[in-house]
C-alpha positions in Angstrom: -17.1 -38.5 39.7 -18.4 -38.9 36.2 -21.5 -41.0 35.6 -20.0 -44.3 34.1 -23.0 -44.4 31.7 -21.6 -41.4 29.7 -20.7 -42.9 26.3 -19.3 -40.5 23.7 -19.2 -40.9 19.9 -16.9 -38.5 18.0 -17.2 -37.8 14.3 -15.0 -35.4 12.3 -13.1 -32.7 14.2 -10.7 -29.8 13.6 -7.4 -30.7 11.8 -4.8 -31.9 14.2 -4.8 -33.7 17.6 -7.5 -31.8 19.4 -10.2 -34.4 19.3 -7.8 -37.2 20.4 -6.7 -35.1 23.4 -10.2 -34.3 24.4 -11.2 -37.9 24.3 -8.2 -38.9 26.5 -9.4 -36.4 29.1 -13.0 -37.6 28.9 -11.7 -41.2 29.5 -9.8 -40.0 32.5 -13.1 -38.6 33.8 -14.6 -42.0 33.6 -16.5 -41.8 30.2 -16.3 -44.3 27.3 -15.3 -42.9 23.9 -15.4 -44.0 20.3 -14.4 -42.2 17.1 -15.7 -42.8 13.6 -13.1 -42.1 10.9 -13.9 -41.5 7.3 -10.3 -41.2 5.8 -6.7 -41.7 6.7 -6.5 -38.1 8.0 -9.1 -38.9 10.7 -7.1 -42.1 11.6 -3.7 -40.4 11.7 -5.0 -38.0 14.4 -6.7 -40.6 16.5 -3.8 -43.0 17.7 -5.7 -44.2 20.7 -8.4 -46.9 21.2 -12.0 -46.7 20.1 -11.4 -46.0 16.4 -14.2 -47.2 14.0 -13.4 -47.0 10.3 -16.2 -46.1 7.9 -15.2 -47.0 4.4 -18.6 -47.8 2.8 -20.4 -45.7 0.3 -21.8 -42.6 1.9 -25.4 -43.5 1.2 -24.9 -46.2 3.8 -23.9 -43.7 6.5 -27.4 -43.1 8.0 -28.0 -46.8 8.7 -24.4 -47.3 9.9 -24.6 -44.3 12.2 -28.0 -45.4 13.7 -26.5 -48.9 14.3 -23.4 -47.4 16.1 -25.6 -45.2 18.3 -27.7 -48.1 19.4 -24.9 -50.8 19.6 -22.7 -48.6 21.9 -25.7 -47.1 23.8 -24.3 -43.6 22.9 -25.3 -40.8 25.2 -23.3 -38.0 23.7 -22.4 -37.1 20.1 -19.3 -34.8 19.5 -18.8 -33.0 16.2 -17.0 -30.0 14.7 -19.6 -28.0 12.8 -23.1 -29.3 12.2 -23.7 -28.7 8.5 -21.5 -31.2 6.6 -23.7 -34.0 5.4 -22.4 -36.8 7.7 -22.8 -34.5 10.7 -26.3 -33.2 9.8 -27.6 -36.8 9.4 -25.9 -37.9 12.6 -27.4 -35.0 14.5 -30.9 -35.8 13.3 -30.5 -39.5 14.4 -29.0 -38.5 17.8 -31.7 -36.0 18.6 -34.4 -38.5 17.7 -32.9 -40.8 20.4 -32.5 -38.0 23.0 -28.7 -38.1 22.7 -26.8 -34.9 23.7 -25.1 -33.2 20.7 -21.9 -31.3 21.5 -20.9 -28.9 18.7 -17.5 -27.3 18.5 -16.8 -24.4 16.1 -14.4 -21.6 15.5 -15.1 -19.0 18.1 -17.8 -16.4 17.6 -15.2 -14.1 19.3 -12.2 -15.6 17.7 -9.2 -16.0 17.7 -8.6 -16.5 21.4 -11.9 -18.3 22.0 -13.7 -21.3 20.5 -17.4 -22.0 20.5 -18.9 -24.8 22.4 -22.7 -25.3 22.1 -25.2 -28.1 22.3 -27.7 -29.0 19.5 -26.3 -26.6 16.8 -24.1 -23.7 16.0 -24.1 -20.5 13.8 -27.6 -20.4 12.2 -28.7 -23.4 14.2 -27.5 -21.9 17.5 -29.8 -21.2 20.4 -28.4 -17.7 20.2 -30.5 -17.1 17.1 -33.7 -17.0 19.3 -32.3 -15.3 22.3 -33.1 -11.6 22.7 -30.6 -9.0 24.1 -33.1 -8.4 26.9 -33.0 -12.1 27.9 -29.2 -12.0 27.8 -29.1 -8.9 30.0 -31.3 -10.6 32.5 -28.9 -13.6 32.6 -25.8 -11.6 33.3 -27.2 -9.3 36.0 -25.2 -11.1 38.7 -21.9 -11.4 36.8 -19.0 -9.0 36.9 -19.1 -6.9 33.8 -15.3 -6.5 33.3 -14.3 -7.9 30.0 -11.0 -8.5 28.1 -10.4 -6.4 24.9 -10.9 -7.9 21.5 -7.6 -9.4 20.4 -6.0 -7.9 17.2 -4.4 -11.0 15.8 -5.6 -14.4 14.6 -3.4 -16.4 17.1 -2.6 -19.8 15.7 -3.1 -19.2 12.0 0.2 -20.8 11.0 -0.6 -23.9 13.0 -4.0 -24.0 11.5 -2.5 -24.1 8.0 0.1 -26.6 8.9 -2.4 -29.1 10.4 -4.7 -28.6 7.4 -2.0 -29.4 4.9 -0.9 -32.4 6.9 -4.5 -33.7 7.2 -5.2 -33.4 3.5 -1.9 -35.1 2.8 -2.9 -38.1 4.8 -6.3 -38.2 3.2 -4.7 -38.3 -0.3 -2.4 -41.1 0.8 -5.3 -43.2 2.2 -7.5 -43.4 -0.8 -6.8 -47.1 -1.3 -8.0 -47.8 2.2 -10.9 -45.4 2.2 -12.0 -45.8 -1.5 -15.5 -44.4 -0.9 -14.5 -41.3 1.0 -15.9 -38.1 -0.5 -15.0 -34.7 0.9 -17.8 -32.4 2.0 -16.5 -29.6 -0.2 -16.5 -29.4 -4.0 -12.8 -29.8 -4.5 -11.0 -33.1 -4.5 -8.7 -34.0 -1.6 -5.7 -33.6 -3.9 -6.8 -30.1 -4.9 -7.4 -29.2 -1.2 -3.9 -30.4 -0.3 -2.3 -28.4 -3.0 -4.2 -25.3 -2.0 -3.2 -25.7 1.6 0.5 -26.3 0.7 0.6 -23.4 -1.8 -0.9 -21.0 0.7 1.6 -22.1 3.4 4.6 -21.6 1.0 3.3 -18.3 -0.3 2.9 -16.7 3.2 6.0 -14.5 2.9 5.0 -13.0 -0.4 1.4 -12.6 0.6 2.5 -10.9 3.8 4.5 -8.4 1.8 1.5 -7.7 -0.5 -0.7 -7.2 2.5 1.6 -4.8 4.2 2.0 -2.7 1.0 -1.8 -2.6 0.4 -2.6 -1.7 4.0 0.0 1.0 4.0 -1.5 2.6 0.9 -4.9 2.6 2.4 -3.8 4.0 5.8 -1.7 6.7 4.2 -4.2 7.6 1.6 -6.1 10.1 3.7 -9.5 9.1 2.3 -12.6 7.9 4.2 -13.3 4.2 3.5 -15.8 1.5 4.2 -14.6 -2.1 4.8 -16.1 -5.2 3.2 -15.2 -8.2 5.4 -15.1 -11.3 3.1 -15.5 -14.9 3.9 -14.6 -18.3 2.5 -17.1 -19.2 -0.2 -16.9 -22.9 0.9 -17.4 -22.1 4.6 -20.5 -23.5 6.2 -21.6 -20.0 7.5 -21.6 -18.7 3.9 -22.8 -21.8 2.2 -25.7 -22.7 4.6 -26.6 -19.5 6.4 -26.6 -16.8 3.7 -28.8 -15.7 0.8 -25.9 -15.9 -1.7 -24.9 -18.8 -3.9 -21.4 -17.5 -4.5 -19.0 -14.7 -3.2 -19.4 -13.1 -6.6 -23.0 -12.4 -5.8 -22.0 -10.6 -2.6 -19.3 -8.6 -4.2 -21.7 -7.4 -6.9 -24.2 -6.3 -4.4 -21.7 -4.4 -2.3 -20.1 -2.7 -5.3 -23.5 -1.6 -6.7 -24.6 -0.3 -3.3 -21.4 1.6 -2.9 -21.6 3.1 -6.3 -25.1 4.3 -5.8 -24.9 5.6 -2.2 -21.3 6.5 -1.1 -20.0 10.0 -1.3 -17.7 10.6 -4.2 -14.6 11.0 -2.0 -15.1 7.7 -0.1 -13.3 4.5 -0.9 -14.2 0.8 -0.5 -11.8 -1.8 0.9 -12.3 -5.5 0.4 -10.6 -7.5 3.1 -10.1 -11.2 2.2 -10.4 -14.0 4.8 -7.0 -15.1 6.3 -7.5 -18.6 4.8 -8.5 -17.5 1.4 -6.7 -19.7 -1.1 -7.7 -18.6 -4.5 -10.4 -21.2 -5.2 -12.9 -18.4 -5.7 -11.9 -15.6 -8.2 -12.2 -12.8 -5.8 -9.6 -10.3 -7.0 -10.5 -10.6 -10.7 -14.1 -10.2 -9.9 -13.4 -7.1 -7.8 -11.4 -5.5 -10.6 -14.1 -6.3 -13.2 -16.9 -4.9 -11.0 -14.9 -1.8 -10.1 -14.3 -1.0 -13.8 -17.9 -1.6 -14.6 -19.1 0.9 -12.0 -16.3 3.4 -12.7 -14.8 2.9 -9.3 -11.3 1.6 -10.2 -9.4 4.3 -8.3 -11.6 4.0 -5.2 -11.6 0.2 -4.6 -8.9 -1.7 -2.8 -8.2 -5.3 -2.0 -6.2 -6.6 1.0 -5.2 -10.3 1.1 -5.9 -11.7 4.6 -3.9 -10.7 7.6 -4.9 -8.6 10.6 -8.3 -6.9 10.6 -7.7 -4.5 13.5 -5.6 -1.9 11.6 -8.2 -1.5 8.9 -11.2 -1.5 11.2 -9.6 1.2 13.5 -9.9 3.8 10.7 -13.0 2.6 8.8 -16.3 4.4 8.6 -18.4 1.3 8.5 -18.3 -2.4 7.7 -20.3 -4.8 5.6 -20.3 -8.6 5.6 -22.4 -11.6 4.9 -22.3 -13.1 8.3 -18.6 -13.3 9.3 -17.7 -13.6 13.0 -15.3 -10.7 12.3 -18.3 -8.5 12.1 -18.2 -8.5 15.9 -14.8 -6.7 15.9 -16.6 -3.9 14.0 -19.4 -3.8 16.6 -16.9 -3.8 19.5 -15.4 -0.6 18.0 -18.8 1.0 17.6 -18.7 0.9 13.8 -22.0 0.7 11.8 -22.4 -2.8 10.5 -24.6 -4.2 7.7 -24.9 -8.0 7.6 -26.9 -10.1 5.1 -26.8 -13.7 6.3 -28.0 -15.5 9.4 -25.6 -14.7 12.2 -25.7 -15.0 16.0 -24.9 -11.3 16.4 -27.5 -10.1 13.9 -29.7 -8.4 16.5 -31.7 -5.3 15.7 -30.0 -3.4 18.5 -26.7 -3.3 16.8 -26.8 -4.4 13.2 -28.3 -2.1 10.5 -31.2 -3.0 8.3 -30.8 0.0 6.0 -30.8 -0.5 2.2 -27.2 -0.8 1.2 -27.0 2.5 -0.8 -28.5 4.3 2.3 -26.1 2.5 4.6 -23.1 3.7 2.6 -24.5 7.2 2.4 -25.3 7.6 6.1 -24.7 4.4 8.1 -26.5 4.0 11.4 -24.4 3.4 14.5 -25.0 0.4 16.7 -26.2 0.5 20.3 -22.8 -0.2 21.8 -24.2 -0.8 25.3 -26.4 -3.5 23.9 -23.5 -5.1 22.0 -21.3 -5.1 25.1 -24.0 -6.9 27.1 -24.4 -9.4 24.2 -20.6 -10.0 24.1 -20.5 -10.4 27.9 -23.2 -13.0 27.7 -21.2 -15.0 25.1 -18.0 -14.8 27.2 -19.9 -16.3 30.1 -21.5 -19.1 28.1 -20.4 -20.5 24.7 -17.0 -18.9 24.2 -14.2 -20.9 25.8 -10.7 -19.6 26.1 -8.3 -21.5 23.9 -7.8 -22.8 20.3 -7.8 -26.0 18.3 -4.4 -25.7 16.6 -1.6 -24.5 18.9 -0.5 -26.5 21.9 -1.0 -23.6 24.2 -4.5 -23.1 22.9 -5.4 -26.7 23.3 -4.1 -26.8 26.8 -6.2 -23.8 27.8 -9.3 -25.2 26.1 -9.0 -28.6 27.9 -8.9 -27.0 31.3 -12.5 -26.0 31.0 -14.3 -27.7 28.1 -14.5 -31.2 29.6 -16.4 -29.9 32.6 -18.7 -28.0 30.3 -19.4 -31.2 28.4 -20.1 -33.2 31.5 -22.4 -30.6 33.0 -26.1 -31.5 32.9 -26.8 -28.0 31.7 -25.7 -26.5 28.4 -23.7 -23.2 28.7 -26.7 -21.0 28.3 -28.9 -22.9 30.8 -26.0 -23.0 33.3 -25.7 -19.2 33.4 -29.4 -18.7 33.8 -29.7 -21.3 36.5 -26.6 -20.1 38.4 -24.6 -23.3 37.9 -22.0 -21.9 35.5 -18.4 -22.2 36.6 -16.1 -19.1 36.7 -14.4 -18.6 33.3 -10.7 -18.8 32.6 -8.9 -15.5 31.9 -7.5 -14.7 28.4 -3.9 -14.3 29.7 -3.5 -18.1 29.7 -3.2 -18.2 25.9 -1.3 -15.0 25.1 
């Protein structure tokens, strides 16, 4: 039976009903739950009890958050990502009080897993300080059989649907939440239009993607793959050395022009949720022309990564989780930002022009041990956006949250529960 003293405070979560469903199951386990909402989108996806509206100016949030933590004697804080300002301030206040911080994120091994950690994620994750040797020691007693890397993004359409719906509610609720400010640079109305436009343009973009992929695969030339990210994503914004995607594109193009053999090509693969707010394609065309590479540079708009990775010579990225699909295939990988997988055993540190000239292969045995460790700890089968994914996730994540040990400690101490198999969400 759950300790009745467990008292959870939820802040902002993934678009859709996931946080509400999670809270319902925590209540069924005997915990008390509250949710702070900052806009009508937060309210729309929290139809149950325990909702607390925050509609004051954001500079009042730290004192309000501190008061809520103390008033409700909160023992656990639940957030989606730890870098948006309201979450970062809440984490600092919670940790000063000894409150457990539960952080959900898109999976490090997405799409069929999500990440659940305590204290921080991505560049703030405990994985950043864990060596491969320590991970190998932790998994010595665990069966090494692992599922293959999935080739699709799973619930992408649902992700886009819930995102458009959420931003629609936010736009409608400005009279109620007059002081709400999004954590990204665009207005809520602009975000909503981008989500809606991307959703409506999916058939055309799918055709463009298929034609571009076909040209590359039938071209008969060796190529290197640049895995792009969303410029506004927390991993890029807070855990990379670049101020914009343009800076990364310029670095990659220059390194390729200086080091790659003359018959090699360069393929830029956009993030599946790229919506045009960053001028990626015009920038690629301009840089290719500047370096005399126009016939050797290609752009693919979102979609599946597997087909392109299967025939690539190497991959470069800032710190995208998709870099792990390259490592799983044994491809040389060059990463530039802070990433949980940026271990010296399997990520190259070569200067970029040397990497394109003669990329060093990863230690694939070390990477498989690393991946095995993740699947036994912070990676939980399921997803935030599809009903099947949420059901699979709920079967395990509540017990992980109620455990006295975080996922990494539980594996080391031998208290980790057996993990659910991937087939449940296929």
